[in-house]
ZAMARGU-4260 file (C-alpha; in steps of 0.2 Angstrom, whole numbers, plus 5000, padded with zeros to 4 digits):
<rodrens>
0) 4250/5028/4621 | 4242/5015/4607 | 4227/5005/4614 | 4233/4987/4618 | 4248/4995/4628
5) 4234/5005/4637 | 4223/4991/4641 | 4237/4979/4646 | 4245/4993/4658 | 4227/4996/4665
10) 4224/4978/4669 | 4242/4975/4676 | 4240/4988/4689 | 4222/4981/4693 | 4228/4963/4692
15) 4244/4967/4704 | 4232/4976/4717 | 4218/4963/4717 | 4231/4948/4718 | 4242/4955/4732
20) 4227/4964/4742 | 4222/4945/4745 | 4240/4940/4751 | 4239/4945/4768 | 4255/4954/4775
25) 4252/4944/4792 | 4252/4926/4783 | 4270/4925/4783 | 4281/4924/4766 | 4263/4923/4756
30) 4265/4940/4749 | 4284/4941/4745 | 4282/4922/4736 | 4267/4928/4726 | 4276/4944/4722
35) 4291/4933/4716 | 4283/4922/4706 | 4275/4935/4695 | 4290/4945/4695 | 4283/4962/4702
40) 4298/4962/4715 | 4309/4966/4700 | 4317/4948/4697 | 4309/4943/4682 | 4317/4947/4666
45) 4304/4940/4655 | 4287/4944/4662 | 4271/4934/4660 | 4262/4937/4642 | 4245/4938/4650
50) 4239/4932/4635 | 4223/4923/4643 | 4216/4938/4652 | 4220/4951/4637 | 4209/4939/4626
55) 4196/4939/4638 | 4196/4958/4640 | 4199/4960/4621 | 4184/4948/4616 | 4173/4957/4628
60) 4178/4974/4622 | 4177/4969/4604 | 4160/4963/4606 | 4154/4981/4612 | 4160/4979/4633
65) 4170/4991/4643 | 4186/4982/4646 | 4187/4986/4665 | 4171/4978/4668 | 4180/4961/4665
70) 4197/4964/4674 | 4191/4953/4688 | 4186/4938/4677 | 4201/4941/4667 | 4211/4941/4684
75) 4203/4925/4689 | 4209/4917/4673 | 4227/4922/4675 | 4227/4917/4694 | 4221/4900/4688
80) 4235/4899/4675 | 4249/4903/4687 | 4244/4890/4699 | 4246/4878/4686 | 4263/4886/4681
85) 4270/4883/4699 | 4263/4865/4701 | 4270/4863/4682 | 4288/4867/4687 | 4288/4855/4701
90) 4281/4842/4693 | 4292/4843/4677 | 4307/4850/4688 | 4308/4865/4677 | 4320/4877/4685
95) 4318/4892/4674 | 4300/4903/4674 | 4299/4921/4668 | 4316/4923/4666 | 4321/4918/4684
100) 4322/4903/4695 | 4306/4894/4697 | 4298/4897/4715 | 4301/4880/4720 | 4319/4882/4717
105) 4320/4896/4730 | 4307/4893/4743 | 4306/4874/4742 | 4293/4862/4736 | 4281/4862/4750
110) 4278/4881/4750 | 4279/4881/4732 | 4266/4869/4731 | 4256/4878/4743 | 4257/4895/4735
115) 4251/4887/4719 | 4236/4880/4730 | 4233/4897/4737 | 4231/4905/4718 | 4220/4890/4714
120) 4210/4895/4729 | 4210/4914/4724 | 4205/4911/4706 | 4189/4903/4711 | 4184/4917/4724
125) 4188/4929/4710 | 4176/4922/4697 | 4164/4918/4710 | 4162/4938/4715 | 4160/4946/4697
130) 4154/4964/4697 | 4136/4969/4700 | 4135/4976/4681 | 4132/4957/4677 | 4115/4948/4680
135) 4117/4934/4691 | 4112/4921/4679 | 4126/4926/4667 | 4139/4926/4682 | 4134/4909/4686
140) 4134/4904/4668 | 4152/4912/4667 | 4158/4903/4683 | 4151/4886/4677 | 4163/4889/4661
145) 4177/4894/4672 | 4177/4879/4684 | 4174/4867/4669 | 4190/4874/4662 | 4199/4873/4679
150) 4195/4854/4679 | 4199/4853/4661 | 4217/4859/4663 | 4222/4848/4680 | 4213/4833/4670
155) 4227/4837/4656 | 4240/4838/4668 | 4235/4822/4674 | 4237/4813/4656 | 4254/4823/4654
160) 4260/4816/4669 | 4253/4798/4665 | 4261/4800/4649 | 4279/4803/4656 | 4279/4783/4661
165) 4274/4777/4644 | 4286/4770/4631 | 4276/4779/4617 | 4259/4788/4614 | 4251/4792/4597
170) 4250/4810/4592 | 4231/4810/4595 | 4235/4805/4611 | 4246/4821/4613 | 4233/4832/4605
175) 4218/4828/4617 | 4231/4830/4630 | 4235/4848/4626 | 4218/4852/4621 | 4214/4850/4639
180) 4231/4856/4649 | 4234/4871/4636 | 4219/4875/4626 | 4206/4875/4639 | 4209/4892/4647
185) 4212/4899/4630 | 4195/4892/4626 | 4189/4898/4641 | 4194/4916/4639 | 4186/4918/4623
190) 4168/4909/4629 | 4168/4919/4646 | 4171/4935/4636 | 4156/4931/4626 | 4145/4924/4640
195) 4149/4940/4650 | 4141/4950/4634 | 4127/4940/4636 | 4128/4931/4618 | 4119/4917/4611
200) 4128/4898/4614 | 4129/4895/4596 | 4142/4911/4596 | 4149/4907/4612 | 4155/4891/4605
205) 4162/4897/4590 | 4172/4908/4599 | 4178/4894/4611 | 4184/4883/4597 | 4194/4898/4591
210) 4200/4899/4607 | 4204/4880/4607 | 4215/4881/4592 | 4224/4897/4596 | 4229/4885/4612
215) 4234/4870/4602 | 4246/4881/4590 | 4253/4892/4604 | 4258/4874/4614 | 4265/4867/4598
220) 4275/4883/4595 | 4280/4882/4614 | 4285/4863/4610 | 4296/4870/4596 | 4304/4884/4605
225) 4307/4871/4620 | 4320/4863/4607 | 4325/4878/4596 | 4322/4893/4606 | 4333/4905/4614
230) 4331/4905/4635 | 4334/4922/4635 | 4319/4926/4624 | 4308/4913/4631 | 4313/4914/4650
235) 4310/4895/4652 | 4325/4882/4651 | 4332/4876/4633 | 4331/4857/4630 | 4322/4851/4646
240) 4310/4844/4635 | 4324/4832/4628 | 4334/4830/4644 | 4320/4823/4652 | 4313/4814/4638
245) 4296/4824/4640 | 4283/4819/4626 | 4282/4836/4618 | 4274/4837/4600 | 4291/4834/4591
250) 4295/4819/4601 | 4279/4812/4598 | 4279/4815/4581 | 4296/4808/4578 | 4294/4792/4588
255) 4278/4789/4577 | 4290/4790/4561 | 4308/4788/4566 | 4317/4772/4570 | 4333/4782/4572
260) 4323/4793/4583 | 4317/4779/4595 | 4335/4773/4597 | 4342/4790/4601 | 4328/4793/4611
265) 4329/4776/4624 | 4350/4779/4625 | 4357/4785/4642 | 4375/4780/4641 | 4381/4793/4629
270) 4388/4810/4634 | 4374/4822/4637 | 4377/4836/4626 | 4383/4824/4613 | 4365/4815/4613
275) 4356/4830/4613 | 4364/4837/4597 | 4361/4819/4589 | 4344/4820/4593 | 4340/4838/4587
280) 4349/4832/4571 | 4338/4817/4569 | 4323/4829/4573 | 4328/4842/4557 | 4334/4825/4546
285) 4317/4816/4547 | 4307/4835/4545 | 4299/4835/4562 | 4306/4852/4564 | 4299/4859/4549
290) 4281/4848/4553 | 4281/4856/4571 | 4283/4874/4563 | 4268/4870/4550 | 4256/4863/4562
295) 4259/4879/4572 | 4255/4891/4558 | 4241/4880/4552 | 4232/4884/4569 | 4237/4902/4568
300) 4230/4905/4551 | 4213/4895/4554 | 4210/4904/4570 | 4214/4922/4562 | 4203/4919/4547
305) 4189/4914/4558 | 4191/4928/4569 | 4190/4940/4555 | 4174/4933/4550 | 4165/4932/4567
310) 4169/4950/4575 | 4164/4966/4571 | 4180/4973/4558 | 4175/4991/4563 | 4178/4988/4581
315) 4195/4995/4586 | 4196/4982/4600 | 4194/4967/4586 | 4209/4975/4575 | 4220/4975/4593
320) 4214/4957/4596 | 4220/4951/4579 | 4237/4960/4581 | 4239/4952/4598 | 4236/4934/4589
325) 4248/4938/4574 | 4262/4943/4589 | 4258/4928/4600 | 4264/4918/4585 | 4279/4929/4580
330) 4292/4915/4584 | 4285/4903/4571 | 4280/4917/4558 | 4296/4927/4559 | 4302/4916/4543
335) 4284/4913/4535
</rodrens>
């Protein structure tokens, strides 16, 4: 078994156990709904990638730590991420998650909101009870970073929802929003891994910036796949961003550069499929499709270069981490 598979499977076993152990059977439906969301009941065709916890674990291990020591911190991060997914699906009316119907479509909005709330609380509980191998001051520092990231991702979602009602936003506004909504948990994964290894603040901040860049590139790649991806591979609804006129990277970039796109974007009196095809055609004609690919690749290359310079190359976990970063961007690197 290769190293990354070993770490991933060991973490997944721990993660499933710690989450379900905190979903009491006597609380009707909670365990079943959480199991359904995570796909542990066998219903998910595309399981969660676990990127954020894997990054935390691999940063910690590449700096000399034992992976299992941070499984609880990594679990807290993934639980927090999934709270945001459940609420995001409700707020965006996304119907597919992890290759199966989103939780809210199966149990209704009130119960799905409550499950999301429960996971938010559970994430704080898990991060606040780190193993005694970590000094109390280090645990406290990691918790502060986690709580700051928790606030950041919700602030980002606030902006995302607000922007839905704006006629047009600037690309700088969009980038600031995803720096919070998406990148903040990636930067936390990198920084918490270093904090728990007791690295100095400057080094931790450097890793946090790399995590931020990876998060930005990953979100822009996700925006690309939301229009030109394959739902069987992504496990998410394709074209939902266009149908709901969501201001994702391609749309925001096109609104700032193409009058034709702006006119198509506000149309409502044309057959849905025909209009979607016109919008996609204009995105390609105005070079937005290619620009989206290029910016995602740029963030990947910068992060990969900086990781190579910062982490010990002789450590086997460093090599696993670099491989994971590359596989994370496989969709936009395919023809690179």
